[in-house]
C-alpha positions as CSV (number, residue, x, y, z in Angstrom):
1,M,0.0,0.0,0.0
2,S,1.6,3.3,-1.1
3,V,2.0,6.0,1.6
4,R,2.9,8.6,-1.1
5,P,0.0,9.4,-3.3
6,G,0.8,8.8,-7.0
7,F,3.9,6.7,-6.2
8,N,4.6,3.1,-5.6
9,Q,7.4,1.6,-3.5
10,H,9.8,-1.0,-4.8
11,I,12.6,-2.5,-2.7
12,F,15.6,-4.4,-4.3
13,G,18.1,-5.5,-1.6
14,D,18.8,-2.4,0.5
15,T,17.7,0.0,-2.2
16,E,14.3,1.6,-2.0
17,F,12.6,3.1,-5.1
18,W,9.6,5.4,-5.0
19,V,8.5,5.9,-8.6
20,P,5.4,7.4,-10.2
21,E,2.5,5.0,-10.7
22,C,2.8,5.2,-14.5
23,Y,6.0,3.1,-14.2
24,I,5.4,-0.7,-13.8
25,K,7.3,-4.0,-14.0
26,L,10.4,-2.7,-12.4
27,E,13.3,-5.2,-12.8
28,P,16.8,-4.6,-11.5
29,K,19.4,-4.7,-14.3
30,G,22.7,-3.8,-12.6
31,G,24.4,-1.4,-10.3
32,G,27.7,-0.1,-9.1
33,A,29.3,2.8,-7.3
34,Q,26.8,5.3,-8.8
35,G,23.7,3.4,-7.8
36,L,21.2,0.8,-9.1
37,V,19.5,0.7,-12.5
38,C,16.1,-0.9,-13.1
39,A,14.1,-1.5,-16.3
40,A,10.5,-0.5,-16.3
41,V,7.5,0.1,-18.6
42,D,6.0,3.5,-18.9
43,T,2.2,2.9,-19.1
44,V,1.6,6.3,-20.7
45,T,4.0,6.0,-23.6
46,Q,4.2,2.1,-23.6
47,Q,8.0,2.5,-23.8
48,N,10.7,0.6,-21.9
49,V,12.6,3.0,-19.7
50,A,15.6,2.9,-17.3
51,I,15.1,4.2,-13.8
52,K,18.2,5.0,-11.8
53,K,18.6,5.3,-8.0
54,L,21.8,7.3,-7.5
55,S,24.0,6.6,-4.5
56,R,23.8,10.1,-3.0
57,P,26.1,12.1,-5.3
58,F,27.4,15.3,-3.9
59,Q,29.1,18.2,-5.6
60,N,31.9,19.3,-3.2
61,D,32.5,22.7,-4.8
62,L,29.2,24.7,-4.5
63,K,29.8,28.4,-4.8
64,P,28.0,31.3,-6.6
65,S,30.2,31.1,-9.7
66,N,29.2,27.4,-10.2
67,I,25.5,28.2,-10.2
68,V,23.6,29.6,-13.2
69,V,19.9,30.6,-13.4
70,K,17.8,31.1,-16.5
71,S,15.1,33.8,-16.8
72,D,12.4,31.1,-15.9
73,C,14.4,30.5,-12.6
74,T,15.6,27.1,-13.8
75,L,18.9,26.5,-11.9
76,K,21.8,24.4,-13.0
77,I,25.1,23.5,-11.2
78,L,28.3,23.8,-13.2
79,D,31.8,22.3,-12.8
80,F,31.5,18.8,-11.4
81,G,35.3,18.4,-11.3
82,L,35.2,17.8,-7.5
83,A,32.0,15.9,-7.4
84,R,31.9,12.6,-5.4
85,T,29.4,9.8,-4.6
86,A,28.7,9.0,-1.0
87,G,29.8,5.5,-0.1
88,T,32.7,5.3,-2.6
89,T,36.3,5.0,-1.2
90,F,38.5,7.9,-1.9
91,M,40.8,10.2,0.1
92,M,38.8,13.1,1.5
93,T,41.0,16.2,1.3
94,P,40.3,19.5,3.1
95,Y,41.0,21.4,-0.1
96,V,38.0,20.3,-2.2
97,V,35.8,23.4,-1.7
98,T,36.4,27.0,-2.3
99,R,37.3,28.4,1.1
100,Y,34.4,30.7,1.8
101,Y,31.9,27.9,1.3
102,R,33.9,25.1,2.9
103,A,32.0,23.2,5.6
104,P,33.6,22.8,9.1
105,E,34.1,19.1,8.7
106,V,36.1,19.7,5.6
107,I,38.2,22.5,7.2
108,L,39.0,20.2,10.2
109,G,39.7,17.1,8.1
110,M,36.9,15.0,9.5
111,G,35.7,13.4,6.3
112,Y,32.3,14.3,4.9
113,T,29.0,13.1,3.5
114,E,26.5,14.5,1.1
115,N,25.3,17.1,3.5
116,V,28.6,18.9,3.1
117,D,26.7,20.6,0.2
118,I,24.0,21.8,2.6
119,W,26.5,24.0,4.4
120,S,27.7,25.5,1.1
121,V,24.0,26.1,0.0
122,G,23.5,27.8,3.4
123,C,26.5,30.1,2.8
124,I,25.3,31.0,-0.7
125,M,21.7,31.7,0.6
126,G,23.1,33.8,3.4
127,E,25.3,35.7,1.0
128,M,22.4,36.5,-1.2
129,I,20.4,37.9,1.8
130,R,23.3,39.8,3.4
131,G,24.9,41.0,0.1
132,G,28.4,39.8,1.2
133,V,30.3,36.6,2.0
134,L,29.4,35.2,5.4
135,F,32.7,33.8,6.4
136,P,35.5,35.5,4.4
137,G,38.5,33.7,5.8
138,T,42.0,34.5,4.5
139,D,43.2,30.9,5.1
140,H,41.7,27.7,6.6
141,I,42.5,28.7,10.2
142,D,41.0,32.2,9.7
143,Q,38.0,30.5,8.0
144,W,37.3,28.4,11.1
145,N,37.7,31.5,13.3
146,K,35.2,33.4,11.2
147,I,32.7,30.6,11.5
148,I,32.8,30.2,15.3
149,E,32.8,34.0,15.9
150,Q,29.4,34.2,14.3
151,L,27.9,30.7,15.0
152,G,29.6,30.0,18.4
153,T,32.0,27.4,19.6
154,P,30.7,23.8,18.9
155,S,29.7,21.3,21.6
156,Q,32.0,18.9,23.3
157,Q,30.3,16.0,21.5
158,F,31.6,17.6,18.3
159,M,35.1,18.1,19.7
160,V,35.7,14.5,20.7
161,R,35.4,13.4,17.0
162,L,38.3,15.6,16.0
163,Q,41.9,14.4,15.4
164,P,44.0,15.0,18.6
165,T,46.1,17.8,17.1
166,V,43.1,19.5,15.6
167,R,41.1,19.1,18.8
168,N,43.9,20.7,20.8
169,Y,43.8,23.8,18.6
170,V,40.0,24.1,18.5
171,E,39.6,23.6,22.3
172,N,42.3,26.2,23.0
173,R,40.6,28.9,20.9
174,P,38.5,31.5,22.9
175,R,35.0,30.4,23.4
176,Y,32.3,32.3,21.5
177,P,28.6,32.3,22.3
178,G,27.7,33.1,18.7
179,F,24.9,35.4,17.5
180,S,21.2,34.6,17.1
181,F,20.0,34.2,13.5
182,E,17.7,37.2,14.2
183,K,20.9,39.2,14.7
184,L,22.8,37.7,11.8
185,F,19.9,38.1,9.4
186,P,17.6,40.8,10.6
187,D,14.2,41.6,9.1
188,V,15.5,44.7,7.3
189,L,17.5,42.4,4.9
190,F,14.4,40.7,3.6
191,P,11.7,42.0,1.2
192,S,8.2,42.5,2.3
193,D,6.2,39.3,2.9
194,S,5.0,37.7,-0.4
195,S,1.3,37.9,-1.0
196,E,1.5,35.0,-3.4
197,H,3.3,32.6,-0.9
198,N,2.5,33.4,2.7
199,K,5.2,31.0,3.9
200,L,8.0,33.1,2.3
201,K,8.7,35.1,5.5
202,A,11.9,36.2,7.1
203,C,11.3,34.0,10.1
204,Q,11.1,30.9,7.8
205,A,14.2,31.9,5.9
206,R,16.1,32.3,9.1
207,D,14.8,28.9,10.4
208,L,16.1,27.2,7.2
209,L,19.5,29.0,7.5
210,S,19.7,28.0,11.2
211,K,19.3,24.3,10.1
212,M,21.8,24.5,7.2
213,L,24.5,26.5,8.9
214,V,25.1,24.0,11.7
215,I,28.7,23.3,12.5
216,D,28.2,19.6,13.5
217,P,27.2,17.8,10.3
218,Q,25.4,15.1,12.3
219,S,22.9,17.8,13.4
220,R,22.7,19.6,10.0
221,I,19.4,19.3,8.1
222,S,19.4,16.6,5.3
223,V,18.8,17.3,1.6
224,D,15.4,15.5,1.8
225,D,14.3,17.4,4.9
226,A,15.5,20.7,3.4
227,L,13.4,20.2,0.3
228,L,10.3,19.8,2.5
229,H,11.1,22.9,4.7
230,P,8.2,25.5,4.6
231,Y,10.5,28.1,3.0
232,I,11.3,25.7,0.1
233,N,8.3,23.4,-0.4
234,V,6.1,25.9,-2.1
235,W,8.1,24.9,-5.2
236,Y,8.5,21.2,-4.3
237,D,7.3,18.9,-7.0
238,E,7.6,15.2,-5.9
239,Q,7.3,13.9,-9.5
240,E,10.2,16.1,-10.5
241,V,12.3,15.1,-7.5
242,N,11.7,11.4,-8.0
243,A,11.5,11.3,-11.8
244,P,13.8,8.8,-13.6
245,A,17.3,10.2,-14.1
246,P,18.4,11.2,-17.6
247,G,20.8,9.0,-19.5
248,P,24.5,9.3,-18.6
249,Y,26.7,11.7,-20.6
250,D,29.2,10.1,-22.9
251,H,32.5,11.6,-21.8
252,S,34.4,9.7,-24.5
253,V,33.3,12.3,-27.0
254,D,35.3,14.9,-25.1
255,E,38.4,12.7,-24.9
256,R,38.7,12.1,-28.7
257,E,41.1,14.0,-30.9
258,H,39.2,16.0,-33.5
259,T,40.1,18.8,-35.9
260,V,38.3,22.1,-35.7
261,E,36.0,21.2,-38.5
262,Q,35.1,17.9,-36.9
263,W,34.2,19.7,-33.7
264,K,32.0,22.0,-35.7
265,E,30.3,19.0,-37.2
266,L,29.7,17.5,-33.8
267,I,28.3,20.8,-32.4
268,Y,26.1,21.2,-35.5
269,Q,24.6,17.7,-35.1
270,E,24.0,18.3,-31.4
271,V,22.1,21.5,-32.3
272,M,20.1,19.7,-34.9
273,E,19.1,17.0,-32.5
274,Y,18.1,19.6,-29.9
275,E,16.0,21.4,-32.4
276,S,14.3,18.2,-33.5
277,S,13.6,17.0,-29.9
278,H,12.0,20.4,-29.1
279,G,9.7,20.3,-32.1
280,R,11.4,23.1,-34.0
281,A,11.4,22.9,-37.8
282,T,14.8,22.4,-39.4
283,S,15.8,22.2,-43.0
284,S,17.1,18.7,-43.8
285,S,18.6,20.0,-47.0
286,Q,20.9,22.5,-45.2
287,P,24.4,21.1,-44.9
288,S,26.4,21.4,-41.8
289,P,29.1,24.1,-41.8
290,A,31.8,21.5,-41.0
291,V,30.8,19.2,-44.0
292,N,30.6,22.2,-46.3
293,N,34.2,23.3,-45.4
294,E,35.7,19.9,-46.1
295,P,37.5,19.3,-49.5
296,N,35.3,17.5,-52.0
297,G,32.4,17.5,-49.5
298,T,33.7,14.6,-47.5
299,D,32.3,13.8,-44.1
300,P,35.1,14.7,-41.5
301,L,33.9,12.0,-39.1
302,R,34.5,9.1,-41.5
């Protein structure tokens, strides 16, 4: 019996799927470090589809310059060069995130999980509200000091999880009580309450920030809970969040050696495919610029 209207639950091993009711006959096909893939049938289109359950990928380098927004408020994250997948084995370095947005657990070399990005998002959100970087440290030590000066010294339960040398430094710093979020983000920084969304209030924004900007990652809000927070969930679309993931990008294309004209041809074909998939009329008789520039009209990709 589904407890989420419009969705059905499927469990394969220790992996749980919640998928829209239109997808039936789920059958696991394989998995790996990135997650599990299942085949399914879309009852709307009668097509076979692949549904992927990702193993909590996280970005590791969220900052304003890695985020772009279109005029319709569609947001995309750029530059996944430092991205990781939770659960994989790799060396976790404290230098993976641009300093101003670096989570405390990264600064202190504690290791980290997917909610390392929650801290970065909180820093970005706070910067948008205040109009300036929240924690503008000049190095990793100053970065830590900037954090505790505003948010306060963390609890002893947090301290005991630090490496001995790091713990010795942190415990010997002056103790700071921190400021309330009403002081850090006063009402004057916020626009008037929205008449369209009565939940978009300064108090709700502060509440979300207070749950994201938590020094101890074990007490920090999760991604799933953040999506359901009153300040965010006015835009929450469960079918969008749980929709099947798009097909993986073929990185081998970028790794091949091509001439300038061959790259032009690849780009041209990509544009044509995009135009076709979005229902825009294209002229099939129009040759691509790359082919046109080749001697004797030969195809540069052959």
